[in-house]
SETIDO-513818 format. One record per residue (C-alpha): x, y, z; residue in one letter; residue number from 0. Coordinates in pm, whole numbers. Layout:
% SETIDO-513818
u X	v Y	w Z	residu a	num NUM
...
% end
This chain:
% SETIDO-513818
u -7503	v -21379	w 12524	residu m	num 0
u -7356	v -21729	w 12562	residu k	num 1
u -7514	v -22056	w 12440	residu p	num 2
u -7516	v -22182	w 12800	residu q	num 3
u -7765	v -21907	w 12887	residu n	num 4
u -8014	v -22015	w 12621	residu l	num 5
u -8317	v -22240	w 12679	residu k	num 6
u -8485	v -22438	w 12402	residu a	num 7
u -8805	v -22636	w 12356	residu i	num 8
u -8838	v -22909	w 12095	residu i	num 9
u -9182	v -22964	w 11938	residu v	num 10
u -9186	v -23311	w 11784	residu g	num 11
u -9027	v -23628	w 11922	residu a	num 12
u -8936	v -23823	w 11610	residu g	num 13
u -8614	v -23843	w 11412	residu w	num 14
u -8582	v -23467	w 11359	residu a	num 15
u -8677	v -23394	w 11720	residu g	num 16
u -8394	v -23615	w 11838	residu e	num 17
u -8157	v -23458	w 11585	residu g	num 18
u -8240	v -23100	w 11681	residu h	num 19
u -8206	v -23184	w 12051	residu t	num 20
u -7861	v -23337	w 12015	residu k	num 21
u -7747	v -23047	w 11797	residu a	num 22
u -7862	v -22783	w 12045	residu l	num 23
u -7712	v -22974	w 12338	residu q	num 24
u -7382	v -23003	w 12149	residu y	num 25
u -7375	v -22623	w 12125	residu c	num 26
u -7430	v -22587	w 12500	residu g	num 27
u -7797	v -22487	w 12484	residu v	num 28
u -8020	v -22624	w 12762	residu k	num 29
u -8309	v -22818	w 12609	residu v	num 30
u -8569	v -22762	w 12880	residu a	num 31
u -8860	v -22954	w 12729	residu a	num 32
u -8973	v -23174	w 12444	residu i	num 33
u -9335	v -23200	w 12326	residu c	num 34
u -9523	v -23470	w 12135	residu a	num 35
u -9876	v -23609	w 12104	residu r	num 36
u -9833	v -23931	w 12305	residu k	num 37
u -9709	v -23929	w 12663	residu q	num 38
u -9539	v -24267	w 12647	residu e	num 39
u -9344	v -24159	w 12337	residu v	num 40
u -9229	v -23825	w 12471	residu v	num 41
u -9142	v -23975	w 12812	residu d	num 42
u -8909	v -24224	w 12647	residu k	num 43
u -8740	v -23965	w 12426	residu i	num 44
u -8700	v -23718	w 12712	residu a	num 45
u -8540	v -23986	w 12928	residu s	num 46
u -8301	v -24092	w 12650	residu n	num 47
u -8195	v -23733	w 12579	residu l	num 48
u -8179	v -23610	w 12941	residu d	num 49
u -8462	v -23357	w 12904	residu i	num 50
u -8643	v -23256	w 13222	residu e	num 51
u -8991	v -23183	w 13086	residu i	num 52
u -9182	v -23429	w 12865	residu a	num 53
u -9509	v -23269	w 12756	residu s	num 54
u -9814	v -23339	w 12541	residu t	num 55
u -9926	v -22976	w 12564	residu n	num 56
u -9684	v -22766	w 12360	residu w	num 57
u -9879	v -22442	w 12411	residu q	num 58
u -9880	v -22465	w 12787	residu q	num 59
u -9513	v -22565	w 12790	residu t	num 60
u -9404	v -22272	w 12571	residu l	num 61
u -9599	v -22025	w 12785	residu e	num 62
u -9453	v -22168	w 13107	residu k	num 63
u -9089	v -22209	w 13003	residu v	num 64
u -9068	v -21901	w 12777	residu k	num 65
u -8781	v -22043	w 12573	residu p	num 66
u -8519	v -21850	w 12382	residu d	num 67
u -8539	v -22106	w 12098	residu i	num 68
u -8820	v -22322	w 11962	residu v	num 69
u -8724	v -22613	w 11734	residu a	num 70
u -9002	v -22738	w 11509	residu l	num 71
u -8959	v -23105	w 11422	residu a	num 72
u -9315	v -23195	w 11329	residu t	num 73
u -9479	v -23259	w 10991	residu p	num 74
u -9565	v -22933	w 10814	residu a	num 75
u -9936	v -22961	w 10893	residu i	num 76
u -9862	v -22863	w 11254	residu l	num 77
u -9646	v -22555	w 11195	residu r	num 78
u -9867	v -22242	w 11209	residu a	num 79
u -9987	v -22220	w 11572	residu p	num 80
u -9644	v -22307	w 11710	residu v	num 81
u -9464	v -22045	w 11501	residu i	num 82
u -9723	v -21783	w 11591	residu e	num 83
u -9684	v -21843	w 11966	residu l	num 84
u -9305	v -21868	w 11944	residu a	num 85
u -9293	v -21529	w 11769	residu v	num 86
u -9528	v -21382	w 12030	residu e	num 87
u -9285	v -21499	w 12300	residu l	num 88
u -8987	v -21356	w 12111	residu g	num 89
u -8823	v -21695	w 12057	residu a	num 90
u -8581	v -21771	w 11776	residu h	num 91
u -8703	v -22058	w 11557	residu i	num 92
u -8536	v -22361	w 11400	residu l	num 93
u -8771	v -22537	w 11156	residu c	num 94
u -8729	v -22860	w 10966	residu d	num 95
u -8829	v -22880	w 10603	residu k	num 96
u -9065	v -22819	w 10439	residu p	num 97
u -9131	v -22482	w 10597	residu l	num 98
u -9503	v -22501	w 10515	residu a	num 99
u -9764	v -22682	w 10310	residu n	num 100
u -9805	v -22394	w 10064	residu t	num 101
u -9600	v -22104	w 9934	residu a	num 102
u -9857	v -21860	w 10071	residu k	num 103
u -9822	v -22006	w 10420	residu e	num 104
u -9442	v -22004	w 10391	residu a	num 105
u -9454	v -21636	w 10293	residu e	num 106
u -9670	v -21565	w 10597	residu y	num 107
u -9420	v -21740	w 10827	residu f	num 108
u -9128	v -21547	w 10678	residu y	num 109
u -9293	v -21207	w 10725	residu h	num 110
u -9399	v -21308	w 11077	residu l	num 111
u -9045	v -21386	w 11195	residu v	num 112
u -8889	v -21102	w 10997	residu n	num 113
u -9117	v -20839	w 11150	residu e	num 114
u -9059	v -20985	w 11497	residu a	num 115
u -8681	v -20955	w 11442	residu n	num 116
u -8610	v -21307	w 11566	residu v	num 117
u -8352	v -21539	w 11413	residu k	num 118
u -8486	v -21820	w 11197	residu h	num 119
u -8318	v -22128	w 11048	residu a	num 120
u -8446	v -22371	w 10785	residu y	num 121
u -8310	v -22724	w 10826	residu a	num 122
u -8237	v -22838	w 10471	residu a	num 123
u -7898	v -22954	w 10595	residu t	num 124
u -7741	v -23173	w 10324	residu h	num 125
u -7558	v -22869	w 10188	residu c	num 126
u -7319	v -22917	w 10485	residu y	num 127
u -7187	v -23244	w 10343	residu h	num 128
u -6805	v -23221	w 10295	residu p	num 129
u -6836	v -23321	w 9929	residu s	num 130
u -7054	v -23014	w 9866	residu v	num 131
u -6779	v -22789	w 9999	residu t	num 132
u -6523	v -22980	w 9790	residu w	num 133
u -6719	v -22939	w 9465	residu v	num 134
u -6773	v -22570	w 9543	residu n	num 135
u -6399	v -22523	w 9584	residu q	num 136
u -6320	v -22711	w 9263	residu l	num 137
u -6567	v -22507	w 9060	residu l	num 138
u -6453	v -22180	w 9221	residu s	num 139
u -6097	v -22267	w 9123	residu n	num 140
u -6203	v -22323	w 8761	residu q	num 141
u -6118	v -22694	w 8779	residu s	num 142
u -6337	v -22757	w 8473	residu v	num 143
u -6333	v -22404	w 8338	residu g	num 144
u -6653	v -22201	w 8332	residu n	num 145
u -6960	v -22392	w 8452	residu l	num 146
u -7204	v -22438	w 8163	residu q	num 147
u -7468	v -22691	w 8274	residu q	num 148
u -7565	v -22916	w 8567	residu i	num 149
u -7754	v -23245	w 8535	residu d	num 150
u -7888	v -23435	w 8837	residu v	num 151
u -8019	v -23789	w 8787	residu i	num 152
u -8155	v -23994	w 9078	residu s	num 153
u -8348	v -24311	w 8992	residu s	num 154
u -8448	v -24572	w 9247	residu h	num 155
u -8574	v -24926	w 9177	residu p	num 156
u -8909	v -25050	w 9299	residu k	num 157
u -8888	v -25207	w 9643	residu s	num 158
u -8963	v -25578	w 9661	residu k	num 159
u -9126	v -25529	w 10001	residu e	num 160
u -9429	v -25318	w 10088	residu l	num 161
u -9358	v -24999	w 10281	residu k	num 162
u -9590	v -24852	w 10538	residu s	num 163
u -9797	v -24540	w 10483	residu w	num 164
u -9656	v -24240	w 10670	residu s	num 165
u -9696	v -23863	w 10665	residu w	num 166
u -9442	v -23867	w 10380	residu m	num 167
u -9719	v -24007	w 10157	residu n	num 168
u -9961	v -23724	w 10237	residu s	num 169
u -9939	v -23378	w 10080	residu l	num 170
u -10164	v -23232	w 10352	residu s	num 171
u -9909	v -23342	w 10612	residu h	num 172
u -9615	v -23197	w 10420	residu g	num 173
u -9517	v -23519	w 10243	residu g	num 174
u -9398	v -23591	w 9892	residu g	num 175
u -9052	v -23607	w 9734	residu m	num 176
u -9058	v -23236	w 9648	residu l	num 177
u -9126	v -23127	w 10005	residu n	num 178
u -8861	v -23351	w 10154	residu n	num 179
u -8587	v -23429	w 9901	residu g	num 180
u -8593	v -23122	w 9678	residu f	num 181
u -8504	v -22867	w 9952	residu p	num 182
u -8185	v -23063	w 10022	residu h	num 183
u -8093	v -23083	w 9652	residu w	num 184
u -8167	v -22718	w 9590	residu l	num 185
u -7965	v -22617	w 9896	residu g	num 186
u -7674	v -22822	w 9761	residu i	num 187
u -7697	v -22661	w 9416	residu l	num 188
u -7707	v -22309	w 9553	residu e	num 189
u -7413	v -22366	w 9789	residu r	num 190
u -7201	v -22538	w 9523	residu i	num 191
u -7253	v -22266	w 9263	residu t	num 192
u -7281	v -21959	w 9492	residu n	num 193
u -7593	v -21875	w 9289	residu k	num 194
u -7966	v -21863	w 9362	residu k	num 195
u -8260	v -22027	w 9191	residu l	num 196
u -8408	v -21767	w 8955	residu s	num 197
u -8668	v -21967	w 8759	residu s	num 198
u -8810	v -22317	w 8737	residu v	num 199
u -9051	v -22535	w 8542	residu v	num 200
u -9133	v -22902	w 8586	residu g	num 201
u -9379	v -23178	w 8651	residu q	num 202
u -9446	v -23422	w 8935	residu a	num 203
u -9576	v -23778	w 8930	residu e	num 204
u -9741	v -23984	w 9201	residu q	num 205
u -9673	v -24356	w 9155	residu r	num 206
u -9824	v -24516	w 9468	residu h	num 207
u -10200	v -24502	w 9515	residu e	num 208
u -10230	v -24676	w 9854	residu r	num 209
u -10013	v -24818	w 10130	residu a	num 210
u -10074	v -25033	w 10440	residu p	num 211
u -10064	v -24862	w 10778	residu v	num 212
u -9843	v -24962	w 11070	residu l	num 213
u -10001	v -24880	w 11405	residu t	num 214
u -9822	v -24744	w 11713	residu n	num 215
u -9525	v -24623	w 11508	residu v	num 216
u -9398	v -24270	w 11575	residu h	num 217
u -9049	v -24232	w 11431	residu d	num 218
u -9010	v -24202	w 11052	residu f	num 219
u -8710	v -24436	w 11064	residu r	num 220
u -8946	v -24714	w 11169	residu q	num 221
u -9179	v -24646	w 10875	residu f	num 222
u -8878	v -24640	w 10644	residu r	num 223
u -8712	v -24957	w 10769	residu d	num 224
u -9006	v -25187	w 10847	residu t	num 225
u -9084	v -25439	w 10574	residu k	num 226
u -9441	v -25564	w 10535	residu i	num 227
u -9521	v -25898	w 10374	residu s	num 228
u -9813	v -25924	w 10129	residu p	num 229
u -9978	v -26169	w 10369	residu q	num 230
u -9967	v -25925	w 10661	residu d	num 231
u -10081	v -25639	w 10439	residu a	num 232
u -10411	v -25808	w 10356	residu t	num 233
u -10523	v -25768	w 10718	residu n	num 234
u -10404	v -25409	w 10759	residu m	num 235
u -10572	v -25074	w 10709	residu e	num 236
u -10473	v -24906	w 10380	residu w	num 237
u -10459	v -24530	w 10319	residu r	num 238
u -10450	v -24311	w 10009	residu i	num 239
u -10108	v -24182	w 9897	residu c	num 240
u -10110	v -23846	w 9716	residu d	num 241
u -9750	v -23735	w 9769	residu g	num 242
u -9537	v -23742	w 9455	residu e	num 243
u -9256	v -23997	w 9437	residu s	num 244
u -9101	v -23870	w 9110	residu s	num 245
u -9045	v -23534	w 8945	residu f	num 246
u -8855	v -23360	w 8668	residu s	num 247
u -8744	v -22998	w 8678	residu a	num 248
u -8561	v -22749	w 8460	residu l	num 249
u -8406	v -22465	w 8658	residu m	num 250
u -8192	v -22158	w 8612	residu k	num 251
u -7940	v -22049	w 8873	residu l	num 252
u -7801	v -21696	w 8863	residu s	num 253
u -7622	v -21441	w 9076	residu l	num 254
u -7864	v -21244	w 9295	residu p	num 255
u -7964	v -20907	w 9150	residu n	num 256
u -7734	v -20963	w 8853	residu s	num 257
u -7731	v -20683	w 8597	residu q	num 258
u -7583	v -20920	w 8337	residu r	num 259
u -7812	v -21215	w 8400	residu e	num 260
u -7762	v -21394	w 8070	residu k	num 261
u -7388	v -21422	w 8129	residu e	num 262
u -7437	v -21562	w 8479	residu n	num 263
u -7715	v -21817	w 8428	residu v	num 264
u -7640	v -22186	w 8486	residu v	num 265
u -7914	v -22420	w 8355	residu p	num 266
u -7998	v -22728	w 8561	residu v	num 267
u -8184	v -23043	w 8463	residu m	num 268
u -8300	v -23257	w 8756	residu m	num 269
u -8479	v -23590	w 8722	residu r	num 270
u -8582	v -23793	w 9028	residu v	num 271
u -8771	v -24119	w 8972	residu t	num 272
u -8873	v -24411	w 9192	residu s	num 273
u -9046	v -24739	w 9130	residu g	num 274
u -8855	v -24825	w 8813	residu i	num 275
u -8741	v -25177	w 8724	residu a	num 276
u -8380	v -25128	w 8832	residu e	num 277
u -8136	v -24855	w 8928	residu s	num 278
u -7980	v -24646	w 8652	residu v	num 279
u -7603	v -24654	w 8595	residu e	num 280
u -7601	v -24285	w 8508	residu t	num 281
u -7725	v -24180	w 8855	residu n	num 282
u -7523	v -23884	w 8977	residu g	num 283
u -7454	v -23512	w 8961	residu w	num 284
u -7281	v -23381	w 8646	residu y	num 285
u -7113	v -23040	w 8642	residu f	num 286
u -7024	v -22955	w 8283	residu y	num 287
u -6758	v -22690	w 8231	residu g	num 288
u -6608	v -22564	w 7907	residu d	num 289
u -6282	v -22746	w 7993	residu e	num 290
u -6403	v -23066	w 8162	residu g	num 291
u -6670	v -23234	w 8373	residu t	num 292
u -6700	v -23307	w 8745	residu l	num 293
u -6906	v -23619	w 8817	residu i	num 294
u -7047	v -23700	w 9159	residu v	num 295
u -7170	v -24059	w 9183	residu r	num 296
u -7400	v -24214	w 9440	residu g	num 297
u -7672	v -24081	w 9663	residu g	num 298
u -7675	v -23754	w 9852	residu m	num 299
u -7486	v -23903	w 10147	residu l	num 300
u -7242	v -24141	w 9976	residu s	num 301
u -7064	v -23931	w 9717	residu f	num 302
u -6764	v -24034	w 9510	residu s	num 303
u -6615	v -23762	w 9292	residu l	num 304
u -6425	v -23781	w 8964	residu s	num 305
u -6310	v -23539	w 8695	residu k	num 306
u -6316	v -23600	w 8321	residu t	num 307
u -6086	v -23391	w 8102	residu e	num 308
u -5961	v -23469	w 7749	residu n	num 309
u -6131	v -23811	w 7766	residu s	num 310
u -5931	v -23899	w 8080	residu q	num 311
u -6110	v -23965	w 8411	residu t	num 312
u -5943	v -23932	w 8751	residu s	num 313
u -6079	v -23973	w 9104	residu s	num 314
u -6087	v -23675	w 9339	residu l	num 315
u -6089	v -23775	w 9704	residu a	num 316
u -6249	v -23535	w 9949	residu i	num 317
u -5968	v -23364	w 10146	residu p	num 318
u -5945	v -23498	w 10500	residu e	num 319
u -5955	v -23144	w 10638	residu a	num 320
u -6305	v -23090	w 10494	residu l	num 321
u -6431	v -23416	w 10642	residu t	num 322
u -6281	v -23327	w 10980	residu n	num 323
u -6450	v -22986	w 10975	residu n	num 324
u -6790	v -23152	w 11007	residu l	num 325
u -6880	v -23209	w 11374	residu p	num 326
u -6861	v -23576	w 11474	residu q	num 327
u -7163	v -23636	w 11697	residu v	num 328
u -7346	v -23927	w 11538	residu g	num 329
u -7423	v -24041	w 11184	residu d	num 330
u -7388	v -23809	w 10885	residu i	num 331
u -7749	v -23684	w 10917	residu i	num 332
u -7694	v -23589	w 11280	residu q	num 333
u -7361	v -23426	w 11208	residu n	num 334
u -7516	v -23200	w 10942	residu m	num 335
u -7795	v -23096	w 11182	residu w	num 336
u -7521	v -22996	w 11425	residu v	num 337
u -7337	v -22796	w 11158	residu a	num 338
u -7648	v -22587	w 11090	residu l	num 339
u -7721	v -22531	w 11458	residu v	num 340
u -7362	v -22416	w 11521	residu i	num 341
u -7416	v -22134	w 11269	residu d	num 342
u -7765	v -22059	w 11403	residu f	num 343
u -7654	v -22033	w 11766	residu i	num 344
u -7350	v -21824	w 11674	residu a	num 345
u -7583	v -21579	w 11497	residu d	num 346
u -7813	v -21561	w 11801	residu i	num 347
u -7509	v -21492	w 12022	residu c	num 348
u -7373	v -21227	w 11781	residu n	num 349
u -7065	v -21436	w 11704	residu q	num 350
u -6898	v -21494	w 11364	residu p	num 351
u -7072	v -21761	w 11157	residu h	num 352
u -7127	v -21887	w 10805	residu q	num 353
u -7447	v -21799	w 10626	residu s	num 354
u -7724	v -22055	w 10671	residu y	num 355
u -8066	v -22123	w 10521	residu l	num 356
u -8353	v -21924	w 10672	residu t	num 357
u -8731	v -21896	w 10643	residu f	num 358
u -8676	v -21678	w 10336	residu q	num 359
u -8513	v -21975	w 10165	residu d	num 360
u -8792	v -22202	w 10288	residu g	num 361
u -9041	v -21965	w 10125	residu w	num 362
u -8843	v -21950	w 9797	residu r	num 363
u -8815	v -22327	w 9788	residu y	num 364
u -9189	v -22368	w 9848	residu q	num 365
u -9263	v -22137	w 9554	residu v	num 366
u -9043	v -22361	w 9338	residu a	num 367
u -9211	v -22677	w 9469	residu i	num 368
u -9556	v -22545	w 9377	residu e	num 369
u -9435	v -22439	w 9032	residu a	num 370
u -9307	v -22792	w 8961	residu i	num 371
u -9627	v -22953	w 9087	residu r	num 372
u -9846	v -22722	w 8880	residu q	num 373
u -9638	v -22775	w 8564	residu g	num 374
u -9779	v -22471	w 8386	residu i	num 375
u -9466	v -22301	w 8254	residu g	num 376
u -9164	v -22112	w 8377	residu w	num 377
u -9204	v -21952	w 8718	residu n	num 378
u -8976	v -21669	w 8829	residu q	num 379
u -8839	v -21698	w 9184	residu i	num 380
u -8797	v -21350	w 9333	residu e	num 381
% end
């Protein structure tokens, strides 16, 4: 099978819907239709992305087109019926994160696709960043000796402007920092270390009780970037926010099915906070070895890497070859969506490919998310 012979349908016409479309088109897949709730929204997106069918009835469209691939780019609250019909039609499925609202639902989705023998990809894509590959290579080459500990600190100051309520503020819609940031961070950790999450404990904190609501806004980028003045907010509808904005977690990473687990465990401390007075100078990723430390400064998408050894610190630029290996289609977010879809489509076409995250990983990550939210002790991740 060749990518040019594959048809796809996108369900969701926001940021992720656009990203999945461009990624599939880059690989040569025909995106036959895109579906969303509002006709004027989906018409505009379909026109911009050269998609023939713009639909507000995803069920009818799936049954009519009978796609080879269904890409789910909606909030998690809308997952179940689409996945069930896609599996019934024998379609392979690309799903953005989080996979589901609960670990039980994520388990159900995994068994559904596994028993149907369709390919399934989970779009926690930041593990494709070139700096992740670079750190993996450095650690594999014993650049700091044997890895002993990883600390991740990400603290963000309180915004001076009000931000709009969006699905990200609602747990029932699949919102919260754990559902949306944590899968990326965990994917990065597992790829860097070549290990899997084996156990986790933590706690989550919700800092924002309410937020004003922007009307007629569809794309998350608009929610994120629009600033609301206190004067305007007084005349707006306000909604409850129950999605966590901060969390702390202790984790253990180990080799899968290791018979000598104690010798292979790498402990991880992760602290993510928002709404503090000012940013923290210690923000970054710290990889402590028995012969030195690798330090990754900045956010997930603007890394700068250095190595400390014998009290001397030196910068480590990402090799140009690693940067060039990432497809250049749009911004860094888009390019990482493309990197995942390249592997996914190659797998569908029985071609060589790198391993990629699947619904099984989405299920594992959801188990970890629930364990952190519940905060009731160590939880083993099978």
